[in-house]
N, C-alpha and C positions, 0 to 999 in steps of 0.2 A: 500731290498725292496725300490723302488723309483718310484716317479710319478711326473708329471707336470700337473698343473691345468690351464686351458685356459678359456677365453682369458687372455693374459698377457699384462699389469698388471691386477690382478684380481679385478678390480674396478666395473665392471658391466657386465652382460651377453652380449655376442656378438649379436648385432642387425643385422639381415639379412632381407633386403627388400624382398617383394614378387617377385617371378619369376626371370627372367634374368639368368645371369651366376653365381649368388651366390657370396659368399665371400670365399676366399682361405686363410688359415692360415698355416704358416710355423711352424712345430714342432721344438722345440729347440734342441731336440735330439731323437734318437731312443732308446726306452726302451725295453729291451730284458729280458725275464724270464729265470730262470735257469732250466726250465723243460727239459725233454728229447727232446721235440719239442719246441725249443725256440719260444716264442710268445710275441708280443706286444699287449696289451689290450687297446683299445681306446673306452671309453664310452662317449656317447653324450646325454645330456638332452635337450629336447625341452621344453622351458618354456611356459606353457599354450598351447592352441591349440591342435588340434587332427589330423591335416593333416600331414602325414609322409613326411619328407624332403627327398631329394636325396643327397647321399654322393658320392664324388669322391676322390680316393686316388691315390697319385702320389709318386713314388720313384725316387729320383735323377733326371736324364734327361729323364726318361721314360714318356710315355703318361699317362694322368690321366684316371683312370678306374672308370666308374660308377658302384657302387656296387649294387647287387641284393640280396634280402632277401633269406636267407637259401641256398645260392649258393656260392661255392668257386670259386673265379676268380683270375687268375694269374696276378701278378704284376711284370713288367719288369723294370730293370734299366740298360740301355746300358753302363753306366759308370763302371759297375762291370764285363765287359768282361774278360775272355771268357765265363762267366756264368751270362747272364743278368737276368735270371729267379730267382728273389730274394725272392719272397714270394707269398703266397695265402692269399686273404682277404675274410672273411666270415662275413656277416651282419646278426645279430639276433635282432628281435624286442622284447623288454622286457616290463614289466609293467611300468605304471606311466610316459609314455612319454620318456623312456630311450631306447637307441639303443646301442648295443655292436658290435664293429668291432674287430674281432679277426684276427690279422695279423700273420700268420705262417711264420717264417723267415727261409730261407734255405741257406743263405750265411753268412759266418762268419764276413765279412766286413759290417759295418753299413752303411746304406744309409741315405740320407736326405729325409725327408718326408713332403708332403703337403696334408692337408685335405681341401676339398672344400665342403661347405654346401650350398645347393640350397633350398630355402624356397618355397614350393609348395602351401602355404596358400595364401589367398587373401589379408592378411595384414602382416605387419612386425612382426617378431617373434624373441625372444631371445634364445640364445643357450649358454650352458657351456659344456665343455668336459674335459676329463682327459686321458692322455697317461701314462700307468704304465707298470711295469714289472711283475705285478701279477693281477689276476682277482680281488682280494680283494682290492688292492690299487687303482684300477680304479673306485672304488665306494667312491667318495668324496662328502661331503656336500657343500652347498653354502647358507649361511644364508642371509636373507634379512628381515629387519624390518623398520618400520617408524622411522625417525630420531628424532621425538619429539611427545610428548603427552602433551596437555595443559588442565588444568581444570579452570573453572570459577564457583566458588561456593560461597555460603553464609556461614557466620560463623555458627559453630555447625553442618554443614552438612557433611555427608559422601557421597562421589561421587566415582563412579567406571567407568573406561573405559577399553576397551579391546585392548591389544597390540597383533597383529597377526604376528606370525613368519612364514616366508615362507622358503621353501627349494628348491632352484633352481639348486641343484646339482645332481650328478649321483648316490649318495648313501645316506643312512639315516643320519639325523641330530640328534645326541644324546648328552647326558651329559649336558642337558640344565639347566642353573642356572643363578644366578646373584642377586644382592641386590642393592638398591639405595645407593649412596654415595654423599657426599657434604653437604653443610650447611642446606639444608632443608630435608635431607634424612629421618629424624624421622617422617615426616608428610606423607610419602608415604609407601605403603605396596605393594609388588609384590608377587603374588601367582603363582608358577610354579608347574604344576602337576608332582608328583614324577615319575621317570623312563620314562618320556615322550620321544617318538621318532617320528621324522617327516620323512616320506618317500619322495623320489623325487617328486616334484610338489605337495607336501602336505603342510599343514599349521597347526599351533597350536595356540590357543588363550590363552594368559596369562592375568590375571586380574591385573590391576594396580589401587589401591585404594588410594584416598585422605582421610586421617583420619580427624576427626573434628578439626577445628582450632577456637580458641576463639576470636581472634581479627583480624581486617582487615590487610592483609599483602600480599606480594608476596613471593613465595617459589620457590626454584630451587634445583634440584638434578640431578645426572647422573646415569643411569642404563647401566652398561656394561654386556652384555649377554655372558655368557660363554657357550662353546659347543665344539664339536670335529672338528669344522671348523678351520683348522690351517691357512687358508689364509684370514680370515675374516678381513674386513676393518671397518672403523668408519665413513663411509659416505654412502649416498644413492647409491644403486646399489648392494652393498655387505655389508650391514650395521649391526653392532652388538652393536652400542652405541645409546642410546635413552636419549634425554634431557627431563627431567620431570619438568614441571612448573605448578604453580597454582596462580591464582589471587583470593583472598578471600576477600569478602567485606560484609558489612551489607546491609540489605534491608531497604531503606528509602522510605516510601510510604505515600503520603499525599492526602487526599480527600478534594476538595473544592466544596461545595454544593451551588447551586443557591437557595437563600432564597427570591427571588423577589416576587412581588405581584401576578404574574401569577401562581406561584406554589400553591396558594390557590384555583385555579380553578379546575374543574374536568378535566379528561383526554381530553374530547372533548370540553373544554372551558366552561363548566357549572359553573355558579356562585351561584348555589342554594344548594351546598352540605355543606357549612359551617354551623355548628350548627345542622345539620341533620345527616350527614354521613361524618365526618371529615376524617376518615381513607381512604375514596375513592377519596379524592382530590389528586392532583399531589404530594403535599407535603407528604400526608399520604403514598402514594405508594413509594415515594423516601425514606422515613424512612425505609420501609421494605427492599428495595434494598440495602441500606447502611448496615443495620443490617445483611443481608445475606452475603454481601461481607466481613464484619468484622468477621463473624463466620468462613468463609473460611480462612481468614487471621490468625485467632487464631489457627485453626486446622492445617494449613500447614506452618505457618510462625512464630510460637512461638519460642522465643529465637534466632531469626535470624536477628533482627534489630529493627527499630523504625517505628511508625506510628503517624499520626496526622489527625484530622478532623476539618475543618473550614467551615465557611459560608461567603457568600457575598450577599448583604451588611451585616453590623452588625445588626443582629436581636435579640441580646441577651435580649433586652427589651421586646420582644414579649413573652407572657406566653404560656404554653402548650395548653390552651384552646383558640382557635382563636376568641371566642365570649366573653372572659373574659375581665376585665378592663385593659386598657392600657393608661398610662398618656401622651403618645406622645413622640416625635413629629411624625406627619404623613405628608408626607412620612418620613421614617428614613433618617438620614444623609447619603449622598452618594456623591462621591465614598467612600466606606469603606469596611472593612472585619474584621472578628474576629474568635476566636477559640471556637469550642466545646471542643476540647482537644488539647493542644499543644503536641509537640513531646514527646512520651513516648515509652519505650520498649514494643515490642509485647508480651503480656502475657494475660492469661485468665482474670486476675483481671483488667488490664488496658483496655482491650477490653470491658469488661462488664461495666466498669465505663463510657466509651465513649458512649456506647449504651444508658445508662441512661441519659447522658447529652443531647443527641440529642432529646430525648423524652420531654425535659423541654421547648421546644420552637416550635412555629408553625407559618408558613407564614401567612400573612394577605393580603386580596384583595386590590390591587392598593396601597399598602403601602410601596413598595420598588422597587428600580431600579435594573439593572443587571450590576454592575461594574466589568466586567471580568478582566480588567487591574489591578484594585485594588486587586482582588483575587490573581492574579499571583504575584503581588508585595508583598502581605502579606505572601505568601508561600515561595518565593525564595529570597526575599530581593530587595531593590531598588538601591543598588550600588554594585560595583564589590567586595567589601570586606564583604558584608553581605549575609546571607542565610535565611532571614526570620526567622520564628519560627519553621520551619519544616525540615530543613536539616542541617547536621553537616558541620562545616567548614573544617574538615580534611577528609582524605581518599576519596577525590573527584574522583580520578581515579579508585578506587576500588569498592566503594559502588554502588549499583543499586538504582538510584534515580528516582522516578516516582511521577509526579503530575497528579492526576486523576481529571479532571475538568468536572463538570456536569452542564448542563444548559437546560432550555426549551425555551430559547429565543435568544436575541441578545445583545451584549455589547451596553449599552446606557447611561453610566455614566462614565465620565473621567475628568481629567487625573488620572493615566496614561492610555495609550491605550495598548491593547494586543500586537500590533506590536512593541511597545517599547522594548519588551523582545525577539523578534525574533532574531535568530542567536546569534551574540555577544551582541546584545542590543545597544541602542543608546549611552550608555556611558560605555560599558563593563559589564553591569549588566544582560546580557541575559542568555538564557538557555544553550548555547553552552559552554561558559567558566566555568559555574558551573556544567556542565555535568548532566543536568536534562532533562530526557525524559518526554513527556506528552502524556497521553491518554485522549481523550475527549469523553464524552458521551452526545449526543444530545437526548432530550426527547420531541417529538413533534407530531403534527397532522396537516396535511396540510388542513384539512377541519374543524378545530376548530376555533371558533370566538375568537382568541387570537393570540398574537404575535408568528409567526413561528420561528423555530430554524434556526439560521444562520449557515447552514451546511458549507457554503463556508469559513466563518471565523474560525470555529472549525477545518476545514481541514488545513487552513493556520497555525493555532497554532501548530497542531501536526507535520506538516511537517517542520516547522521552529524551532522545538525544537532540543535538542541534539539527534543525530542519528535519525532524524525525518523520519516518514513514514506515508503515507496515511492510512495504515492498522491499525494505532493506533486510528482511529476515529470509534466510534460505535454509531449506531442510534437505539433508542428504540421507538417503536410506542406508542404514548399516546392513549391507548384505554382501554378496560375492561380487557385485558389480563395481564399476569405477565411478560411482555417483559422487563420492567425496571429492575426487580430483576435479570432476566436471563442475561441481558447485563452488569450489575454491576459485576456479577461473571465472565463473559467472559472477561471483561476488566482485571480482576486480573490474568487470565490464562497467559496473555502475558506481564503483568506489574510486573516484578521482580520475581514472582513465576513461575518457569518453569514447569507448570503442563500440563498434557495431558488429552484430553477428549476421553472417550471411547464411549460415546453416547450423543446425543444432540437433541432430538426431542421435538415437542410440539403438542398440539391438544386440543380437547374439549371433556370432558366427558359429557354424557347425560343419562337420565333415560333409554333410549333404549340401550345405549352402555356405561355402567357405569364402565367398568374396562379395563385397559390395562396391558399387561404383557410383560416385556422386559428381554431377556436373554443376558448376557454379559460374554465373557471369561476373566478370571482373571489369570494371569501367575505368576510364581515365581519371576518375575522381577518387579512386582508391589509392592511398599513398603508401600504405604498408599492409601486408596480408600475411596471416598465419594460419596454417592448417595444424590442428591439434587433435591427435588421436590418443585416447586413453583406453587401457584394458585392465583386466583384473589380475591375471597371473603375473607373479614377479619373475619375468623372463624377458630380457630385451629382444629376443628373437621370436617371441610368440606370434606377433603379427608383422607382416610385411606392409609397409606404408610407402606409397609412391604418389607423386604428383606429376600430372602431365600438363604442360603449358600449351597455349594456343599455337605455339610454333612447333609442337610435336616433341619437345624435350621431355624426357622422363627422368624425374629427379627423386633421389632416395637418400644418397649420402651427402654429407656437407660439401659445399662448393665454395669457390672464392667470392662469389657475388651474393650469397644468401647464407642463412644460418640454419643449422639443424641441431636441436637440443634432443639428446637421447637420455632415456631412463628405462629401467627394467619394466616400467608400467606405462610409459607414454612416449610419443614421438611428436616433435614440434618443428615444422618447417616454416621459416619466416622469410619474407621477401620484401625489400624496401622499394622506395619510389624509383630509384635508378634502375633496378632490375625490371620492375613492371613496365617502365617506359622504354626499356632497352636502350639506355644511353649510348651503348656501343654501336647500335644500329637503329637510330631513331625512326627510320622509315618502316621498321617492323616492330612496333611495340607489342608487348605481351598482353594487351587488353583483349578481352573476348572470353571464350568459354574455357575454363580450367577444369581439370578432372582429378578427383581424389580417388585413389584405388587402395582398398584395404583387403588384404588376403590373410587367411589363416595359414601359418607355416606348418605343414604337416610334420616337418622334422623337429620342430620345437616341442619338447615334452611338456604336457600339461601337469604342473605340480600342484595346482590349486584344487583341493578337494572340497572346498566349501560351497561351490555352486553345483547345480544339478547338471548331470550329463557329462560323462567323460568325453574329452575332446572338444567341448564347447568353449566359447570365449565371449563373455559379455564385453561390449565396447561402447564407447561414446566418442563422437567426434564433433569438433566445433571449428568453424571457419570464421575468424574474426578479422576485422579490418580497422585501421586508422584511416578514416575516409571523410570526404566532404559530401558524401551522399548518406544522410543519417536518418535512421528511424528513431523517432523520439516518442516515448509513451508516457502518459501521465494518468494517475489515478485521481478520482474526484475528491478524495479525502486522505489524510495521512494514516488513519487507522480505522478498523472496522469491528463492529460487534455483530453478533448473529442477528439476522433479519435486516441488516442495512443493505442498501443498494450499492453495488460496486459499479462505478462508471469508469470506463477507460476511453481515452482519446489518443489518437496516433497521428503523427505528421511525418511525411517523408520530405526532408529538407535537402535541397540541392544548393550547397553553398549559402545556406540560410533562407532560401525561398521555398515555400511549400509547393509540392507537386500535386496536381489533381489527376484524376483519371486512373488511379491505381486500384487494383483489386486487393483489398485488405480484409483479412479474416481473423477472427478471434476463436481459438480453440481453448475450451475451459475443461479442466479436470477437477471436479468438485467431490468432496466426500459425501457419501450417502449415509455413512455410519460414523459415530463419534467415538474415538478411543477414550476420551475423558469420560463420557457418559457410560461407556461399557465398564471402565475400571471402577467408577463410582457406584454403579448399580449392581455389579456382580458381587454377591455376598462371599465373604471369606470367613471361615470359622476361626475363633481365637486359637484353636490348636494349630491349624495350618499356618496362620500368621506368625505365631510365636516360633513355630518350627523353622520357618523361613528366616526369621530374625536371628535365631540361633545359628543356622547354617551360614549366615553372612558373618557371624562373629561379632560380638559386641565391640570389638576393636576396629572394625572396618569403618574408616572415616568417610567413605564415599558412597553412602547409602542413606535414604530417608524412608519415611513411612510409605510413600507412594511406590518406591522401588521394591520395598519388602512385600507389599501387597501384590505387585505384578509377579514377583518371583513366586509367591505363595500360590497364586492362581495357576501359573504355568506348571508348577510342580504337581498340581492336581489334574492336569490335562486340559485346563481352560485357556484358550487363546483368543485374542481379538481377531475377528474376521473383518478386515477392511473392505469396504465396498465403495467404488467410485463410479461416477457418471462422467462420461466425456462427450462433448458435443461441440459443434462448430457453428458460429454465426457470422454473418457479414458485418464489417464495420463500415458505416455509411457516412459519406461526406454530404450531409444534409444541406449545407449552405453553399456547397461548391467552392469552398475556400481552402481545401486541402486538409481539413481537420476531420478525421474519420472517428466515429464514435460508436460505442456499444455499451450496453448495460446488462448486469446480472442481478436479478431480483431475488432468486431463490437461494438465500444464504442462511437458512435457519439452522443448519448443522455446523457446529464449530469445527475448525480444523484448518489444514493447509489447502488452499485453493491455488491451482497452477494455471497460468495463462500463457498461451503461445500466440503471439501476434505475428502474422506473416503478411508481407506486402510484396506484391509482384506488379511490375509495370514497365513502362518504357520511358527513357529520357526524351527530352525535346528532339534530339537527333535520331530517335528510333532505337537507341541502344537499350537492350533489355536489362532489367535489374531485379534483384530479389534481396529482401532483408527479413530477418527473423529476430524476435526478441522474446526470451522466456522470463516471466516474472512470477513471483509467488507472493501471496498475501496470507497471513495467519488471521483467521476470523475467530474471535474469542467470545465467550459468554460474558455478559455483564448482568449480574443478578439485579433483580428488581423486587421491591417489597411485596408487590401483589402476588408473586409466585414463590416467595421464599418462606417456607414454614419456619416459624420462630416459636419454639416450645420452651415453656418455663415450668419446671417441676418444683413445687414448693414443699418445704419441710420445716416445721417449727421445732427449734432446738434450744437447748440451754447451754451456754458456754461461759464458764467461769462465773456462774450464777446469774448471768444476764440472758433474758429471753431474746432470741434472735430468730429471724427467718432466713433459711438457707434456700437460695434460688439457684437451681441447676438449669442453666440456659443452653439450649441446643439450637443451632441454626443450620438449615439446609440451603445455602445460597443457590438460587435457581434464577435463570433469566426468563423472559416471557415465553420461551419455547420449551421450558423445563430442562434446559441444559445445566449440567452440574459444574461446580468449581472444585478442583482438586489442588491441595497444597499440604505441606507439612508445617503446621503452625510452630513447631519447635525450631524450624530453620527459616521460615518465611514470615517476616513481620507485617506482611501486607494485610492480614486479617486482624481486626481489632474489635474489642467490645467496649466502646466508650461508656462509662458509667458515672453516676453521681449519687451521693448518699449511701453508697454501699462499698464493701471491701472485698476484693478478690482473694480467694483462698488457695489458688493454685494456677498453673499455666493453662493455656488452651489445649484441649485434648482432641486429637484426630480420631474419629470413630470409624474410619476406613470405609465410609460409604458416601462421602461427599458432605457429611455433616460434622459440626465442630461444637464442642461443649466447653463451657467455662462456669465455674461455681463462684458465687458471691454471697455475702451475708449482709444483713442490715438489721438494726434494732427494731423491735416492735414499736409501732406508732410513728416510725420515721418514713419520710417520703424518699423513695429511691427510683432511679431510672436507669435503663440500660438499652443500648442499641448495637448495631453492627455496621462496620465499614470495611470495605475491601479496596485496597489501593487508594485510600482516602476518599472514595466515593461512598455515599451513604447507601447501605443495602436495607437496613431496618432503622427507621428513625427512632430516636430515644423514646422508649416506652415506659409508662408508669408501671412499676411492679406492685403487685397486690400485697396488702397487709392482711394476711389470712386471719389474724387474731381479731380483726374488726368485722368479719363477715358472719352472716347467719347461714346455716347450711340446710339444704333440703332434707326433710324427714319423712316424706311420703312419696311412694310410687303410685301415681294416679292411674297409669296405664303403661303397658309395655307390649310391643309387638316385635319379637325377635325376627330378624331377617334370615337370609339364606346363609348356608355354610357349604363348604366344598364336599363334605361327606357327613353322613349322619354321625352326630356326636363329636364332630371336629371342634366345635366351639366349646372351649373349656371354661368359659366365664359367662354363665347364663343366669346367675342369681342377680335379679334386679336390685334387691335391697343392698347389695354390696356397695352401691354408690351413694348410700345415705350417710349423713353425718359429716363431721369434719374430716376431710381426707388428707390434711396436712400435718397430722400429729404423729404419723408413723410411716416409715418408708415402704412398708409392705401392705398398705391399705388396699382393700379389695376394689374391684371394678367390674363392670358389666360390659361385655362386648355385644353390640347391638346386632351384629350380623349384617350382611349386605342388604342395604335399603331398610334396615330395621329402625325402630324408634322407641323412645321412652319419654313418658310425661311425668315430671316431678312437681311437687307442691310443698307448701309449708302449712301444716295443720293449723287451721283457725286463723291464718294470716294471709294478707295480700302483700304483693311485692310492689313497693312504691318506686316509680320511675322518677329520677331526678335529672335525667338528660345526659348523664355521663357516668361511666363506670358503675352501672347499676347491678350487673350480674356477671359472674365469672364461671365459665364452664371448665372444669378441670378434666384433662384428658390423659389417659395412659398412652404414652407415645408408642406408635408402631412405625415400622419401616416397610414400605413408604408410608408417609402420613395419610390418614383417612379423612377426607373432607366431610363436613357435616353442615347442617343448617339449623338455626335456632329460631323457634317460633313462640309466641306468647298468646294466651287466651285471657280475656278480661272477665270471664265467668267460669264457674266451676263445671258447667256442663260442656265446655269446649265447643260452643256453637260459633264462636267467632275467633279465628286465629289470624295473626299477622306476623310477617317475618321480621325478626329482630336483627338478624345478620347471618353471615356465612363465614366459615373458617376453612383453612387449608388442612385442618386436622390437628390443631394444637390447642393447648390451654389458652383461652382467650377471654378478654373482658368485653362486654357489650353494653351499650346504652339501651335502656328500655323506652322505646319511643315508637309511636305509630305515625308514619309519615312526618317525622320530625318533631312530634308533640309528645312530651313525656306522659306516660299513662300508668295506671295501676293495674297489675295483672294478678291472676289467681294461680295460673299454671304455666310451666315452661316445658316446651316439647323440643327434644333433640332428635333429629333424623339423620341417619347416615346417607350420604350421597355418593360415597366412593364405589359401592358395589364390590368391594374387595373381599375375596374369599380365599385367596392363595397368597403364599409368601413370594418373595422375589425369585426364589428357586423353583417355584411351581408347586410346592407341596401344600396340602390343605392347611389353612391358617388356623391356629388355635385361638386367634382373636379376630374373627372376621368382622368387617365393618369397623366403625369407630368404637373405641373403648372409653366409657365414661367413668371417671373417678368420683365425681361429685359436682354439686352445684352450690355456689355461694352467692349471696346477695348482700348489698350494702344496707338496705333499709326495709323493714317490714312494718305493717300496721294491722 
């Protein structure tokens, strides 16, 4: 008995492209049976696919014969004369993509043979085949398996992945076995079903289990799979060797909580809750959220690592009663931070102790700043060799390190600054070398009379951390709902604990609709399950929470076999693997449909007056699982700017293998209006701004210019109207490999984008499943030079007898969709004006409209440059500043056509001659407002303007808000018969080169035309300066 397996060498199936002439293989020899009718058996396996190929068989120098199913066709070989008729070939289609070619041999002399395979499918396919001297020997297996399986687990965890074996051969794969070998073999267990056999084009799943490991370490072993495949290789394509590896680490998770003065406010900025309803303040709700997160950590993370809880600034001196005596100081020293509890192992006792310590302190109104940099420094350390009090110095590459940073405001006390820790850090002390990831939780209300959350800064922090991602930022709405509690738990799902969400809805219970019922399928792959219900009112009996098992048990109170965590604002019922499998009665496991029942208890008094409707109760529930059936979601990039395409991919993994055939949808809630744009573009009067500043008190450490403006606008009755669009699209498995994808292209509005991914399907045994995952991404504006007005107001001064030019530089950072950037430059160092050849005379000024100003001076005759950067990205490249003393100024108005105004007489600057002469000698130099679409033509009596190809003329503009774009044109003759465009401006003082199609020219007149069409102010009132306002025109050279 003899056979040959093809292709040779047997390293991978023969890949045949679609169509064409196919691929021809020379058989190494003719295989002839000892039967009465000598026969050669050729069996071919089509790997995957369902479109039958075409086979051609050729003997010696004869013609290749295309075989037909169930038809004997003669095969001739002229080299065997006088008897060229050497064989008949008979093609049979068998099961599992196998084809048998029986070659009945009639001549004793062996021929040489060629087999041609033509792939009739639309895509390339693989083939293996065997030529044998018996039917049985032509049935040969071809094993294929993944070359490696890797685990990433926490200490004390058991993890399971599936190794899928494939048979690409022509006969069954049997005798399957094997055990791990090597130094880490004892930590792996391989389970092979006894007596398993894999038919051609079949597969078999083998479970590979990582057993619990007590300490952080890396493990390696080798699994050599034994079988009846005698030609198996140890490489991809025909693989029987699997490298088993594991990275086992601890969970290190640290919470840093904002203890600033604004945390003593109510969710909507109320200052009246202290002493009346402390638990409804932001701090009161924060404590609930932290305690819920710690309960999840205890239930799912016990014995898997360490945790810590800290606060910033240090408010350990504040008592639990915010009205109780406090000796001072006020405000507390800042920047500072401190511990509620330093790093401890995750255990019920330690978690309980941490909860108690948090309850010992309460934030106080206007008594503390928000030193985010100090919080980060306290947690991770201030130099490369230190790790703060919350992270271990060893096992950096193995442990899962997460800092969860919570705030309701903006960094306003430093040093250090948060960006000191971005990436590698300023001195190597940053997040990346210490391998610390960050999740940030912003808690805010855009219509509260209090400092708003700096979402942009939090987004920068999470994206500049180790393996940073915009998806690590979570935003909780500061309102009467339980959103903060829900977001704290959601943050944990992705921060070290790889948990899955089975359901994640929210709503409001009312006397008219006092109950909700939710059913959820629980499978044998779910190892631990938790039902978490949160509500708003601080009343443990406000809602009745019950769970019904598939066995009909209704559970509410704590039992001996499961855990119930109670809190006046949440209930958490947690069930472990033994309870789900019903170890006491394994024939009746509790897999199947579970039911969550939530009812409004009419006897529980509603004490919370902050939400609408007496008797109503906002709620949020989550059903989370530690499971081997996982929904994994990835974004196509770590961070996003407005206009970028957001791509999401999802996989449903059953013990590591992707499932196909699921119905996966993506629900997107996207902002249609931008809070940042509204705040930047809504004008506030100096009187209202200063009044808000005074009301906050000069001593309030927890406020910045952005917060003051928001408070000022709210005090005048102006509030931001948030508009969102919600839509659902399918996520498509385009390649049929279990990767479901969807994209979002319309992202021009910056803000928080919320994504809900829902997957519904059936397991291979028909068991239904459902998985959900909520993710958020903060999309930010990235200013670009082309859209950023950069205004320089020049004034010639004398200082200590030295003639100087004073340049007042104002920048409106805008992205390509005209989105604004808001920050307080006194507290935020991310905005910079890099300059050379000039001296700054003061700090950066916030103009409260999304623009920022800085003043610098430089001596006459000196070369000076200035630019703008934001977060170290260039917004405006370094620009050459004008030396106004070296310019010649227009002295003639050749023509003027004033444009439109909103009302007769609205334009208060109509005198064209006001823009003549040197406009840099006095701060109150006159100007002419051209009106909407108006124009003015200026000249130099008796002179022509000589173009030199660079910096030939400067148009001086009186700045308006918003800036008024204009176009500059030149005429080569005094009659104005030929005009060409010199350049365009966003509406600022700007220097142009005098060139026509790139060639310097000499011009007689310059025309400035308004293109803004602007006739009203931002508030809608008739503008006193419609169109662009021209201060003057200066040129470098005349003749």
